[in-house]
N, C-alpha and C positions, 0 to 999 in steps of 0.2 A: 638621734642619740642612741648609742649602743645599749643593749640590755644585758645585765650581768645576773647570774644566779647567786643567791645568798649562800655563803659558805657557813655550814653548821648553824650555830645559833646566831651568827652575825656579830658576835662580840669577842670570841676567843678563837685561837688557833691551837688545836690539840698538839701535843708532842709528836714529832714525826710527820706532821702534815704541813702542807703549804696552801696558801690561797692562790689558785691558778689565775692566769690572765683573764679568763672568762668568768671569774667569780669576783665577789666583793664581800667586805664586811658591811655592817649597817652604815648608813650614811654619815652619822657623826664621826665614827671611827675612820671611815674612808676620807672624809675631809681633813681630819687631823693628820693622817698619814700623808695625804697630798701636800699639806702645809709643811710637813717635815721634809718632803722631797725638795720643796722650794728653798728651805734653809740649807739643805745639803748642797744644792747646786749654786747657791747665791755667791758664796765667797769667790769661786773661780770665774763664774760668768761675768760678774761686774769688773773683775780685774782686767780682763782682756780689752774691753773698750777704754778703760783708764790708761792702760799701757800703750795703746795704739792711737789714742786721740779720737776714737769714735764716740758718738753720743751714747751714754749708758742706757738711757730710756729706750732708745731705738733698738739697741742690741737686745735688751730684755724683752721688748715687744716681739721681735722676730724669733727669739728663743721660745716664747710661749706659743706663737703661731706655728713654729716649726715642730714643736712637740705634738700639737694636735694633728698637723699634717702627717707626721710619722705614724701616729696611731691609726689614722684613716687609711694610709697607703699599705700598712702592714695588716690591715683588716682587723685591727683591735686585738691581735694575737701576740704582740711583742711589746712588753712594758719597757719604756725608755723615756728619759728626759733628754732633749737636745739642747745642750748649753754651748757656750763659746769654746771653740777649739784653740788651744795654745799653739797648735802647729802653724797657725796663720800669723802669729805675732812677728816673726822675723821678716817674712816678705812684706807684710803690711807696713811695718816700721820703715823698711828700706824704701818702699814706694812713696809713703807719705813724706819722708825726708827729702826725696828727690825734687819735689816742687811744692811750694806753699799754695800755689794756685790750683794745680791739677793733681797733686799727689793723692788726695783722698779718692777722687774719681777713678784714678788709675788703679789704686789698691782694690776698690770695689769691683772693677773690671776683672782683676785677677781672681777675686773670690767667686764671681759669677762663672768664670772659666772653669775653676775647680769644681763647682757645683754641677755644671753641665756634664763635665767629663765623668764625675763620680756617678751621676744618674745613668749615663750611657753604659758604664761598666756594670752597674747594677742590673740593667736589662740583660746584658750578656751573661752575667752570673745566674740570673733567674732562669735562663733557657739552657745554658751550657753546664752550669755547675761552678764551684769555687776552686776545683783542682788546679786549673791553669794559673790562678793567682798564687797558689802555694808554690808552684814551680817557678814562676817569674820572680817571686820575692821570698826566697828561703830565709831561714833565721839569720844567717850571717849578714845578708843584705838588709833585712827588716831592722835588725838591731842597729846597724850602722846608720840608716836613714833616720830612725827615731832619735838616736843619740846626737847626730850632727845638727838636727834642728834645735835642740836644747842648747848645745855648746856654742853654736853660732851666736847666741844671744848673750853670752857672758859679758862682753863690753857694755851692753845696754844696762845690765844689772849694776855694774860698777859706776856708770855715769849717774845713776840715781843715788846709789849708796853714798858716794863721796860728798854729795851736797849736804846731807845731814847725818853724819856717821853715827852719832850717839843714838838717834831715833832708829836708824836702820839696824844697828846692832841689837837694840832691845827688841825690835820686831822679829828679827831672825831668831834670837834666843827664845822668845816666847813661842814661836812656831815649833821649834825643836822640842821645847819642854812639853807643850800640849800633846805633841805626837807620841812622846814616850811615857808621859804620866797617865794618859787616858787610853782606854780601850773602847771599842764600839763606836757609837755615833760621835762622841766628842773627839775621839782620836781622828775620825775621818774629816772633821771640819777644823783641824788644827791650823790650817792656813788662814781660814776666816777668823778664828779666834786670835791668832797672832796679829793679824791686821787690826783688829779691834783694840788690842793692847797697845800697839804702836800708835794708833790714832789718838788714844787717850793721852799717851806720853807726849805726842806732838802738840796736843791741845794745851797741856800744862806748860809747855815751853813757848806758847804763843806762836806756833808755826802754822796755824790754821786760820783762814779768813772765812767766816760764816756769812758775810754780807750777802753773797749771791743766793744763799739758802733762804734767807729771810725775804728776799725780793721775788723768789720763784713762786708760781701758782701751785695750789694743791692739786688741781685737775687741769689737764691740757694734753694736746697731742705731742708726741716726740718730734724731734727735728729730723727731717729726712734729707739724705744726700743721695746722689744718683751715680751709677757706674758710668765711666767715660771711656769709650773705646777709641776715641779719635785723638787724644792728647799725644804729643811726641813721646816716644819711648814706651808706649803702652804695651806693645807686643813683647818687648824685651822683659817688661815687668811681669807679664802673664807667664812667660817661660819660668820666671823665678818662683811662681806659685805652684807650678805643676807637681813638683815632688810631694807637696802636701797631700795630694790624692792618695799616694801610697800609704801615708800614715792613717788617713781616714778609712781606707780599706781595712787596714789591720785593726783599727779601733772598733769598727763596726762588726767585723768577723769575730773578734774577741768577745764583744758584747753578746752577740747571738749565741755563741758557744757557751758562755757563762750562764745565761738564762736557761738554755736547753739542759745544761748539766743539773741545774737546781730545780727544774720543773718537768719538762717533757722533751724528749729528743726530737719530736716532730717540729719543735720551734726552729731547728736548723733550716727547715724549708723556707724560712722567712729571710734568709741571708740576702738574696737578691733584692727583695722588697725593702729591706733595711737600707741597703746602699742607695737604691732609688730615692727613698724618702729623705735620707740625709742630703743627697744631691739636690733634690728639689728645694728643701729647706735652705740650704746654703745659697742656692741660686737666687731665691726670692730675697733673702737677707742682703745679699750683695747688690741686687738691683736698687734697693731702697735705703741702704746705708747702715745695715747691721753687720755684725761679725759672722764669719763662717761658723757652722755648727758641727757638733759631733755628739755621739752617745757618751754618757757620763758614768765613770766608775764609782763616784761617790754615791750616786743613786742606786747602783747595783749593791753597794755595801749596805744601804738602808734596807733594801729588799732582803738581803741575806740575814740581816739582824732581826727583822720583823717577820720574816717568812711570808710576807704579803707581796705577791707578784701581780696583783690586780691592776689592769690597765685603767680602771676607774680612778685610782689614786692619781694617775698621770694626767687624766683629763682635768682633775681638780688643780694639779700643779700648773698645767699650761694656762688655765683660766686665771689663776692667781697671779702668775707672772705677767699676763697681759694687763690686768688691773693695776699692778704696781707700776707698769711702764707708762700708764696714763697719768702719773703724778710727776710733773717736772721738778717738784721739790725734792723727791727722792733722788732723781738724777743729779740735781745740784749738790746734794749732800755728798754723793760719791765723788763728785768732781773736786771736793775740797781735800781729798786724801793727799798729803804732802809727799814730796819725792823721797824723803827718808824712809817712810813706811813702804813705799813701792820698792825701794832699793833692797830693803831687808827681805821682803816677800819674794822678789824675783831672784835673789841670790839662791834661795831655796828652790823655787819653782823651776828655774831653768836648769839647775843642777839635777833635779829629780828627773827631768825629761832625759837627760844624758844617761843617768843611772838606769832608767827603765830600758833604754836601748842595750846597755851592757847586760842587764838581767835577762833579756831575750837570748843573748849568747850563752849565758850560764845555764839557763833552764833547758836549752836545747843541746848543751854540751858541744858547742861548735869547736871543731878541731883546729886550733891555731898553730899546730905544727905544720899544717899545709900552707905553702907560700901563697896560694891564691886567696885563702881566707885571711891571712895576715895582711896582704896588700889591699884587699877589699875594705877592711876596717881602717887600716892605718892611713891610706891615702885620702879616703873620704873624710875622716875626722880632721886631718890637718888642713885640707882645703876649706872646710866649713869654719873651723876655729879661727884661721887666719883670714877668712872671707876673701879667698881668691876671687878675682874679677876679670872677666874678658868682655871687651866692648868692640862693636863694629858700628861706628856712627852713634845713633841714638839707641841702638839695640845692645843691651847689656845683660850678661849672665853673672850672677853673684855666687857666693860660696855654697848656698843651699842647693841650687840646681846643679852646679858643677860637682859638688860632693856626691849628691844622689846619683848623677849620671856616671861618675867614676865608680861608685860601688856596683852598679848594675853592669857596666861594661867590663870591669876587671873580673867580676865573678863569672859572668857567662862566657866571655871570650877566653878567660883563663882556663875554665873547665873544658871548653871546647878543644883548646890546644892540649890540655892534659889528657883528654880522652884520645886525641889523635896520636900523641906521643906515648900513651899508656903509662903516664907518670902519676896518676891519681884518679880518684872517683869523686863525683859530686857529693857535697854535704847538703842533701835536700832536707825535706821534712816540712811539716805544715807550719803556717804562720801561727805563732802562739797568741794567746790573749795578751794585749799590750798592758802589762801590769797584772797583779795577782788575780783580778776578777774581770778584766776587760775594761773597755772604756778609755777615756782620755788619759794619756800617760801621767799627767800631773795629779789628777784626781785619784787615779788608782794608786799612785805612789803614796798619797797621803793616808792610805789605809794601812 
């Protein structure tokens, strides 16, 4: 177990100071802050398995395990919680829908592939640096890929919304009101609070069946599923998952930069290790039936509000998440969330992912007077929203992979031709933090 030095008197953080990753407050305060991190991540982390059909408890278990692995791999120098990534929802949903028998195993194979590739990229970044990633995925491309993953999910939001429109509308309104009425921590968990309001409304309308909750045990192991690389169409499904790697890179790079800005620039040296850690966590989760992971913007918001960047708090959060995952009753409770509540929440969530992509363009002043930038964004978004599909036998490419490929090809080939013809220059620049403070697009947007 790592050893942390006590910050000051262990009770307070003086104005202008922060508690660094290698420090901690006294243990009661550290445990309280760790529990606060669990609350901050909870709303988004449980929504991903609910939306994809994965077991909630299993996802929560590997979220906690992934967080602890992240701390170990980054040598306890980078505070972060690894929660469920919304970038996986679209490809997982498509893979699961493709087959009732093998769909989940195929989806898990895709998650494993993303994790392995992300870890490999992390090793490259650790030894070569992150500059090549900046050049490969400049702001106009990064923004397009983040946006298209969110907008591709719009039909899924409507499919849930229309089942219980009143409940969905109340949930959506509650999310928006919480986000604009409150600042700080309550504002950051507006999605979670909105889901609570929607759940209460659904209960009052008799839309919830609690029978399974009563039958579930208080203590028990989660349900495990396993990745299947041999099912028909698996490799086509894996191709559908690969663009998610680009989003995870942007999320992790943004997270490291945000923490470095608020604590110590030397934290930037952990970028490669952060990618490796998230890749390992995602791989392990995919092997056994959990959702792919990513660093969380909501938890960065908690750190910014408390000025406590101690990794000790994240050890507490990871352990608490594992303990919660060992209660089947908690998982059963989350499985009772009705479609209307999910419809209202996802209308906001998926739209926020799209808006964060557009924010990347705005923040970096992408010049859309240049045709290559116009077509990079325009073609990618239409392909994703309409969910263009190309198939060769059992091998199939859907809107996300085709849209991401289009963005990369149009930008890089277009600029190569422009340089050859001397008709324009690259719009380069670094990959920005995905959202105001880095982390998952949805969680960051909630801030």
